[in-house]
C-alpha positions as CSV (number, residue, x, y, z in Angstrom):
1,M,50.5,21.8,22.2
2,K,51.2,21.8,18.5
3,R,54.8,20.8,19.2
4,F,53.5,17.9,21.2
5,L,51.3,16.8,18.4
6,N,54.1,17.0,15.9
7,E,56.2,14.7,18.1
8,Y,53.5,12.1,17.7
9,G,53.4,12.4,13.9
10,Y,50.6,14.9,13.5
11,S,52.0,17.1,10.8
12,L,49.8,20.1,11.2
13,D,50.9,21.7,8.0
14,Q,49.4,18.8,6.1
15,I,46.2,18.2,8.2
16,R,43.2,20.5,7.9
17,Q,42.5,22.2,11.2
18,D,40.6,24.9,12.9
19,S,40.9,26.6,16.2
20,S,38.6,28.5,18.6
21,S,38.8,29.8,22.1
22,W,36.6,30.2,25.2
23,K,37.6,31.8,28.5
24,D,40.7,29.9,29.7
25,I,40.3,27.2,27.0
26,E,41.9,27.1,23.5
27,K,40.6,24.4,21.2
28,L,42.2,22.8,18.1
29,R,40.3,20.4,15.8
30,L,42.0,18.1,13.2
31,Y,40.0,16.9,10.2
32,S,40.3,13.8,8.0
33,P,40.2,14.2,4.2
34,N,36.4,13.7,4.1
35,G,35.7,16.4,6.7
36,A,35.4,14.3,9.9
37,V,36.8,15.7,13.1
38,F,39.2,13.0,14.4
39,L,41.1,14.7,17.2
40,I,40.1,17.5,19.5
41,A,42.9,19.1,21.5
42,Y,42.4,21.6,24.4
43,K,44.8,24.0,26.1
44,V,43.4,24.8,29.5
45,D,44.4,27.6,31.8
46,G,43.1,28.2,35.3
47,E,40.6,25.3,35.2
48,D,40.5,21.8,36.4
49,S,41.9,20.0,33.4
50,S,40.8,16.6,34.7
51,D,37.1,17.4,34.2
52,I,37.2,16.4,30.6
53,S,33.4,16.0,30.4
54,S,32.8,19.6,31.4
55,I,35.4,20.9,29.0
56,Y,33.9,18.9,26.1
57,E,30.3,20.0,26.8
58,K,31.3,23.6,27.3
59,T,33.1,23.8,24.0
60,K,31.1,21.4,21.9
61,Q,30.7,22.3,18.2
62,E,29.0,20.7,15.2
63,G,31.0,17.7,14.0
64,D,32.5,16.9,17.4
65,E,30.2,13.9,17.8
66,H,32.2,11.9,15.3
67,C,35.4,12.2,17.3
68,S,36.5,9.9,20.1
69,L,40.1,11.1,20.7
70,L,40.6,14.0,23.0
71,L,43.8,15.7,24.2
72,V,44.1,18.1,27.2
73,C,47.1,20.3,27.9
74,N,47.5,22.1,31.2
75,D,50.7,23.8,32.4
76,G,52.8,21.6,30.1
77,N,51.1,18.4,31.2
78,F,49.2,16.3,28.7
79,R,46.3,13.9,29.1
80,C,44.8,11.9,26.3
81,Y,41.2,10.4,26.5
82,S,39.1,8.1,24.4
83,K,35.4,8.9,24.5
84,N,32.8,6.1,24.6
85,L,30.2,7.5,22.3
86,K,27.4,5.4,23.7
87,N,27.7,5.9,27.5
88,R,29.8,9.1,27.2
89,Q,32.5,7.9,29.5
90,Y,36.0,9.2,29.1
91,I,38.8,6.7,29.3
92,L,42.2,8.1,30.3
93,L,44.9,6.6,27.9
94,K,48.4,5.9,29.0
95,D,49.8,7.6,26.0
96,M,48.9,9.6,22.9
97,V,47.7,7.7,19.9
98,P,50.5,8.1,17.2
99,Y,49.7,9.3,13.7
100,F,52.8,8.6,11.8
101,S,52.4,4.8,11.9
102,R,50.2,4.3,8.9
103,T,48.1,1.4,9.9
104,F,46.0,1.3,6.7
105,K,46.7,1.0,3.1
106,S,44.4,2.2,0.3
107,M,42.5,-0.8,-1.1
108,Q,40.7,-1.4,-4.4
109,P,37.6,-3.4,-3.7
110,T,37.1,-6.4,-5.8
111,K,33.9,-8.0,-7.2
112,I,32.7,-10.8,-5.1
113,E,32.7,-14.0,-7.0
114,S,33.0,-16.8,-4.4
115,N,31.0,-18.2,-1.6
116,H,33.7,-17.0,0.7
117,F,31.7,-13.8,1.0
118,E,29.1,-15.7,3.0
119,N,31.4,-15.6,6.0
120,V,32.1,-11.8,5.8
121,F,29.2,-10.5,7.8
122,F,29.5,-13.3,10.3
123,E,33.2,-12.4,10.8
124,A,32.3,-8.7,11.1
125,H,29.6,-9.4,13.7
126,S,32.2,-11.4,15.7
127,F,34.6,-8.4,15.6
128,L,32.0,-6.0,16.9
129,R,30.8,-8.4,19.6
130,D,34.2,-9.4,20.9
131,L,36.1,-6.2,20.6
132,D,33.5,-4.0,22.3
133,G,31.9,-6.7,24.5
134,L,28.5,-6.3,22.9
135,H,25.5,-8.5,23.2
136,P,24.9,-10.3,19.9
137,D,21.8,-8.2,19.1
138,E,23.7,-5.0,19.9
139,A,26.5,-6.0,17.6
140,L,23.9,-6.7,14.9
141,D,22.6,-3.1,15.3
142,E,26.0,-1.7,14.7
143,L,26.7,-4.1,11.8
144,C,23.5,-2.9,10.0
145,K,24.8,0.7,10.4
146,L,28.2,-0.2,8.9
147,I,26.6,-2.0,6.0
148,Y,24.4,1.0,5.4
149,A,27.4,3.3,5.4
150,K,29.4,1.0,3.1
151,M,26.6,0.8,0.5
152,Y,26.4,4.6,0.5
153,D,30.1,4.8,0.2
154,E,30.0,2.8,-3.0
155,E,26.9,4.4,-4.5
156,S,28.4,7.9,-3.9
157,G,31.8,7.0,-5.2
158,L,33.5,8.4,-2.0
159,N,35.5,5.2,-1.2
160,V,36.0,6.2,2.4
161,F,36.2,2.6,3.5
162,S,39.2,1.9,1.2
163,M,41.1,5.2,1.7
164,A,44.6,5.4,3.2
165,T,44.6,7.1,6.5
166,G,46.9,8.1,9.3
167,N,45.6,6.1,12.3
168,V,42.7,4.2,13.7
169,E,41.0,7.4,15.0
170,E,41.0,9.2,11.7
171,Y,39.7,6.2,9.9
172,A,36.9,5.6,12.4
173,A,35.9,9.2,12.5
174,S,35.7,9.3,8.7
175,I,33.3,6.3,8.7
176,R,31.2,7.8,11.5
177,Y,30.9,11.0,9.4
178,L,30.1,9.0,6.3
179,Y,27.3,7.2,8.1
180,S,25.8,10.5,9.3
181,A,26.1,11.9,5.7
182,A,24.4,8.8,4.3
183,N,21.4,9.3,6.6
184,E,21.2,13.0,5.9
185,Y,21.4,12.3,2.1
186,D,18.6,9.8,2.2
187,M,16.4,12.0,4.3
188,R,17.0,14.9,2.0
189,V,16.4,13.1,-1.3
190,Y,13.9,10.3,-0.6
191,A,11.7,12.2,1.8
192,L,10.6,14.2,-1.3
193,K,9.7,11.0,-3.2
194,I,8.3,8.7,-0.5
195,P,5.6,10.0,1.9
196,G,6.5,9.5,5.6
197,Y,10.0,8.4,4.7
198,K,11.4,9.2,8.1
199,R,9.1,6.7,9.7
200,S,11.4,3.9,8.4
201,R,14.8,5.6,8.1
202,G,14.3,6.9,11.7
203,V,15.8,3.6,12.9
204,F,19.1,4.8,11.6
205,D,19.0,8.1,13.5
206,E,21.3,6.7,16.2
207,P,25.0,7.3,15.6
208,L,27.6,4.5,15.4
209,F,28.3,3.7,19.0
210,I,31.2,1.2,18.6
211,S,34.8,1.9,19.3
212,S,37.3,3.2,16.8
213,N,39.1,-0.1,16.9
214,A,36.0,-2.1,16.1
215,I,35.1,0.3,13.2
216,A,38.6,0.0,11.8
217,K,38.7,-3.7,12.0
218,T,35.3,-4.1,10.4
219,G,35.9,-1.3,7.9
220,Q,39.1,-2.9,6.6
221,L,37.4,-6.2,6.1
222,F,34.6,-4.5,4.2
223,A,37.1,-2.5,2.1
224,K,38.2,-5.8,0.4
225,Y,34.8,-6.2,-1.3
226,N,32.5,-4.3,-3.6
227,F,29.0,-4.9,-2.1
228,S,27.1,-3.2,-5.0
229,S,28.4,-5.6,-7.6
230,A,28.1,-8.7,-5.5
231,D,25.6,-11.4,-6.4
232,I,22.4,-10.8,-4.5
233,D,22.3,-14.4,-3.3
234,F,25.8,-14.1,-1.8
235,K,24.9,-10.9,0.1
236,A,21.5,-12.2,1.3
237,R,22.9,-15.5,2.6
238,A,25.8,-13.7,4.2
239,F,23.6,-11.4,6.1
240,Q,21.1,-14.1,7.0
241,N,23.9,-16.2,8.4
242,V,24.3,-13.5,11.0
243,Y,20.9,-12.1,11.8
244,K,18.8,-15.3,11.9
245,P,20.6,-17.0,14.8
246,T,21.2,-13.7,16.5
247,T,17.6,-12.5,16.5
248,R,16.3,-16.0,17.4
249,A,18.6,-16.2,20.4
250,G,18.2,-12.6,21.6
251,M,14.7,-11.6,20.6
252,G,12.6,-14.8,20.5
253,Q,11.8,-14.3,16.8
254,Y,10.3,-17.1,14.8
255,F,11.2,-16.7,11.1
256,T,9.2,-17.8,8.2
257,P,11.3,-20.4,6.4
258,L,12.5,-19.3,3.0
259,Q,10.8,-22.3,1.3
260,V,7.4,-21.2,2.7
261,I,8.0,-17.6,1.5
262,R,9.0,-18.7,-2.0
263,F,6.0,-21.0,-2.2
264,I,3.7,-18.1,-1.3
265,V,5.4,-15.6,-3.7
266,F,5.1,-18.2,-6.5
267,C,1.4,-18.8,-5.8
268,M,0.7,-15.0,-5.6
269,A,2.7,-14.2,-8.7
270,P,3.2,-10.5,-8.0
271,S,3.8,-8.1,-10.9
272,L,5.3,-4.7,-11.4
273,S,1.9,-3.1,-11.1
274,D,1.0,-4.7,-7.7
275,L,1.0,-2.7,-4.5
276,I,2.3,-5.2,-1.9
277,I,2.3,-5.1,1.9
278,D,3.4,-7.4,4.7
279,P,1.8,-6.0,7.9
280,F,3.9,-8.2,10.1
281,A,7.1,-7.8,8.2
282,G,9.8,-9.0,10.6
283,S,12.9,-9.2,8.4
284,A,10.9,-8.4,5.3
285,H,11.6,-11.6,3.4
286,F,8.2,-11.5,1.6
287,L,9.4,-8.1,0.2
288,T,12.9,-9.3,-0.8
289,E,11.5,-12.4,-2.5
290,S,9.0,-10.3,-4.3
291,L,11.9,-8.2,-5.6
292,S,13.7,-11.4,-6.7
293,Y,10.6,-12.7,-8.4
294,V,9.5,-9.6,-10.3
295,L,12.6,-7.7,-11.3
296,P,14.6,-10.3,-13.4
297,S,12.0,-10.6,-16.1
298,A,11.0,-6.9,-16.1
299,R,12.0,-4.9,-19.1
300,N,10.3,-1.5,-18.4
301,E,12.9,0.5,-16.5
302,K,10.4,3.2,-15.4
303,A,8.0,0.5,-14.1
304,K,10.9,-1.3,-12.3
305,N,11.9,1.9,-10.5
306,E,8.3,2.6,-9.5
307,F,8.1,-0.9,-8.1
308,V,11.3,-0.6,-6.1
309,F,10.4,2.8,-4.7
310,Y,6.6,2.8,-4.3
311,K,5.2,-0.8,-4.5
312,L,6.7,-2.6,-1.5
313,H,5.4,-1.9,2.0
314,G,5.8,-3.4,5.4
315,I,4.9,-2.8,9.0
316,E,7.0,-3.9,11.9
317,K,6.9,-2.9,15.6
318,S,10.5,-3.7,16.5
319,E,13.1,-1.0,15.6
320,R,15.8,-3.6,15.5
321,M,13.8,-5.8,13.0
322,V,13.1,-2.7,10.9
323,R,16.8,-1.9,10.8
324,I,17.5,-5.5,9.8
325,A,14.8,-5.4,7.1
326,M,16.0,-2.2,5.7
327,T,19.6,-3.5,5.5
328,D,18.5,-6.7,3.8
329,M,16.4,-4.8,1.3
330,R,19.3,-2.5,0.5
331,L,21.5,-5.6,-0.1
332,H,18.8,-6.8,-2.5
333,G,19.0,-3.6,-4.5
334,D,16.4,-1.5,-2.7
335,G,17.4,0.6,0.3
336,H,14.3,2.8,0.3
337,S,11.4,0.5,1.0
338,N,8.3,1.7,2.8
339,I,8.7,-0.2,6.0
340,R,6.9,1.5,8.9
341,C,8.2,1.1,12.4
342,T,4.8,1.0,14.1
343,D,2.1,-1.4,15.3
344,A,0.1,-3.0,12.5
345,L,-3.1,-3.2,14.6
346,L,-3.7,0.5,15.4
347,P,-6.8,2.5,14.1
348,F,-6.1,3.6,10.6
349,D,-6.4,7.2,11.7
350,S,-3.2,6.7,13.6
351,Y,-1.2,6.3,10.3
352,T,-0.3,9.3,8.2
353,D,0.2,7.3,5.0
354,L,-1.6,4.0,5.4
355,A,-5.2,3.4,4.5
356,S,-7.6,0.4,4.4
357,N,-8.7,-1.0,1.1
358,S,-5.5,0.0,-0.6
359,F,-3.3,-3.0,-1.5
360,D,-3.3,-5.5,-4.3
361,I,-1.5,-8.2,-2.4
362,V,-0.9,-9.1,1.3
363,M,1.6,-11.7,2.1
364,T,2.3,-12.3,5.8
365,N,2.9,-14.6,8.8
366,P,1.4,-12.9,11.8
367,P,2.7,-13.7,15.3
368,F,1.2,-16.8,16.9
369,G,0.5,-17.7,20.5
370,S,-0.2,-14.3,22.1
371,V,-3.7,-13.6,23.4
372,L,-5.1,-10.1,23.4
373,Q,-7.2,-9.4,26.5
374,K,-10.3,-7.1,26.5
375,E,-8.5,-4.4,28.4
376,S,-6.1,-3.9,25.5
377,Y,-8.9,-3.5,22.9
378,S,-9.1,0.3,23.3
379,Y,-5.6,0.6,21.8
380,L,-6.6,-1.4,18.7
381,G,-8.4,-0.5,15.5
382,D,-12.0,-1.6,14.7
383,F,-12.2,-5.3,14.3
384,E,-15.3,-7.3,13.8
385,L,-13.7,-10.4,15.3
386,L,-13.2,-8.7,18.6
387,K,-16.9,-8.2,19.2
388,E,-18.4,-10.0,22.1
389,K,-15.0,-11.6,22.8
390,T,-13.1,-11.2,26.1
391,K,-9.9,-12.4,24.6
392,V,-8.8,-13.1,21.0
393,P,-5.5,-14.7,19.7
394,L,-3.3,-12.2,18.0
395,E,-3.2,-14.2,14.7
396,V,-7.0,-13.8,14.4
397,I,-6.8,-10.0,14.5
398,G,-3.8,-10.2,12.2
399,L,-6.0,-12.1,9.7
400,E,-8.7,-9.4,9.8
401,R,-6.2,-6.6,9.5
402,S,-4.7,-8.3,6.5
403,V,-8.2,-8.4,4.8
404,Q,-8.8,-4.8,5.8
405,L,-5.7,-3.7,4.0
406,L,-6.8,-5.3,0.7
407,R,-8.7,-3.4,-2.0
408,E,-11.8,-5.1,-3.4
409,G,-10.4,-8.0,-5.6
410,G,-7.0,-7.9,-3.8
411,R,-5.3,-11.2,-3.0
412,M,-4.0,-12.5,0.3
413,A,-1.7,-15.3,1.5
414,I,-1.3,-15.8,5.2
415,V,0.3,-18.5,7.4
416,L,-2.1,-19.5,10.2
417,P,-2.2,-22.2,12.9
418,E,-4.2,-25.1,11.6
419,S,-6.5,-24.9,14.6
420,I,-8.2,-22.0,12.9
421,F,-9.4,-24.3,10.1
422,V,-10.5,-27.2,12.3
423,N,-11.3,-26.3,15.9
424,K,-14.8,-25.7,17.0
425,S,-13.8,-22.7,19.0
426,Y,-12.7,-20.9,15.8
427,A,-16.0,-21.5,13.9
428,Y,-16.7,-17.7,14.2
429,V,-13.5,-17.0,12.3
430,R,-14.4,-19.4,9.5
431,N,-17.9,-17.9,9.3
432,W,-16.3,-14.4,9.1
433,L,-14.0,-15.6,6.3
434,Q,-16.9,-17.0,4.3
435,R,-18.7,-13.6,4.5
436,N,-15.7,-11.5,3.5
437,V,-13.3,-13.4,1.2
438,K,-13.4,-16.0,-1.5
439,I,-11.1,-18.8,-0.4
440,R,-8.8,-19.9,-3.2
441,G,-6.6,-22.3,-1.4
442,I,-5.7,-24.0,1.9
443,I,-2.3,-25.7,1.9
444,S,-1.2,-27.8,4.9
445,L,2.4,-27.4,6.0
446,P,4.4,-30.2,7.7
447,L,4.7,-30.1,11.5
448,S,8.4,-29.7,11.1
449,T,8.0,-26.3,9.3
450,F,8.7,-24.1,12.3
451,T,10.3,-26.7,14.6
452,P,14.0,-25.7,13.7
453,F,13.0,-22.1,14.5
454,G,11.7,-22.9,18.0
455,A,8.0,-23.3,17.4
456,N,6.3,-26.8,17.4
457,I,2.9,-25.9,15.8
458,K,1.0,-27.3,12.9
459,T,0.2,-24.6,10.3
460,S,-1.5,-24.0,7.0
461,I,-1.5,-21.3,4.4
462,L,-4.7,-19.6,3.5
463,I,-4.9,-18.0,0.1
464,A,-8.0,-15.8,-0.6
465,T,-9.4,-13.0,-2.7
466,K,-11.2,-10.1,-1.0
467,T,-14.7,-10.4,-2.6
468,K,-18.1,-11.4,-1.4
469,T,-19.8,-14.2,-3.4
470,L,-23.0,-16.1,-2.9
471,N,-22.2,-18.7,-5.6
472,D,-20.6,-22.0,-4.9
473,Y,-17.0,-22.2,-6.0
474,K,-14.1,-24.6,-6.0
475,V,-11.2,-24.4,-3.4
476,F,-7.8,-25.7,-4.0
477,T,-6.5,-27.9,-1.1
478,G,-3.0,-29.3,-1.0
479,V,-0.6,-30.9,1.4
480,I,3.1,-30.1,1.4
481,E,4.7,-33.2,2.9
482,D,8.4,-32.2,2.5
483,I,9.1,-28.5,2.8
484,G,12.9,-29.0,2.2
485,F,14.2,-29.7,5.7
486,D,13.5,-31.9,8.7
487,S,12.6,-31.1,12.3
488,K,16.3,-30.5,13.0
489,G,16.7,-28.1,10.1
490,N,18.7,-30.6,8.0
491,D,18.1,-30.4,4.2
492,T,16.0,-33.2,2.8
493,Q,16.3,-34.8,-0.6
494,S,12.9,-34.6,-2.1
495,P,11.0,-31.3,-1.2
496,D,7.6,-31.2,-2.9
497,W,6.5,-27.6,-2.2
498,L,7.2,-26.5,-5.8
499,D,5.0,-29.3,-7.2
500,V,2.2,-28.1,-5.0
501,A,2.8,-24.5,-6.0
502,K,2.6,-25.5,-9.7
503,A,-0.6,-27.4,-9.0
504,F,-2.1,-24.3,-7.4
505,E,-1.0,-22.2,-10.4
506,S,-2.8,-24.6,-12.8
507,F,-5.9,-24.4,-10.5
508,I,-5.9,-20.6,-10.7
509,D,-5.3,-20.6,-14.5
510,E,-8.5,-22.7,-14.8
511,E,-10.7,-21.3,-12.1
512,G,-9.4,-17.7,-11.7
513,W,-9.0,-15.7,-8.6
């Protein structure tokens, strides 16, 4: 068997290896320089050598899960298999994968200084989709995992993505092993610093499922660039170019336009000391924009680190969206945000590390259009707006939960359908607001705001402080006529949202929160 491997370029005197044996089965494992098993070879006597699945399971050891190349020798006959790591199918190859043809060259990643990088993640997503025949949202899952591994590769100084290697299988196994090590490292280090850390990182528990060819193709593309030193805007746009159309098409997601998010963040003016949450986080753009708003002007390094690690929180039900959010946050300079993969409307007793009356700022855009029926109420937390109602729109409960999360004196900005502010049927919601918050602003958004994203609904932004007051007070009202794009998503020439934001800022300076 060793002679056979040598014939295909596997110089066993130069490759780390180990061997073990079971009854009638001898096993040889070959390792890449970073410790990944990239080839498992079996010598089988007296057993059906075609039952590769049984042989693999019988002799499985720690580390074997990173390897997709298997070789079986029986009575001088050799069979080579490729293992599909997702469905665990074994594909018989017509020949052994050679080692001596060095497919890859060691690369020195360069700093990203051009807009060309904006196409990199799109190109990588296309590789994964086409090479493995994945649905676009499945390819997006694997892309997030590879970005996660690449960022860890750079931060740890291992440079596995840019290493020279013998063949596709060794390179792919090395990256699978790297991805697993990244997850283990984060769990070990950050679980001590962040309560309930696994609840967010758990979305990266699944291994890399894509083929060795897909990993190699994408990995060599990533090896050209240094992600850590790249301009945040480049990275953010590049990733958004992929996940926004993919998630809209595959998951029916309606994203909050960046202009709306920036308007809200400007109006809320978060600081290093603010504890912030988005209970319907989606891709977590309120959190990434808060990072972009707060950090550039911050001079206190200790406060900056505390803000990055402890101050940004999110809740999102979809594992895929949490994975996207965590990836986007990592590209923005924070890979450890407190994004919980759970339902934001559960009783507070259901959460191990989330309490009511805790947060300084809530910024969110709850889902519109879904109606909660009475039979589902038992699964929800305590909500005053559910009482004596047989059905309630989801955004109404999202509004109450947002207020519940705020401490006394905390501030909220929430996107809501305009019907809540004007329709007679929602008078009970407006009465509840008057009893529980001090409304500081109502800003009307153009009808075209969500049209490019698949939703034709008139919306407004409610800005409020959690406090009860019996005195009369002034409320800022504004109309954004041009959000920055038209109903087809084309950029417009004269957006006025920043003017309205500055007018609200002046109002708050004068009237206070």
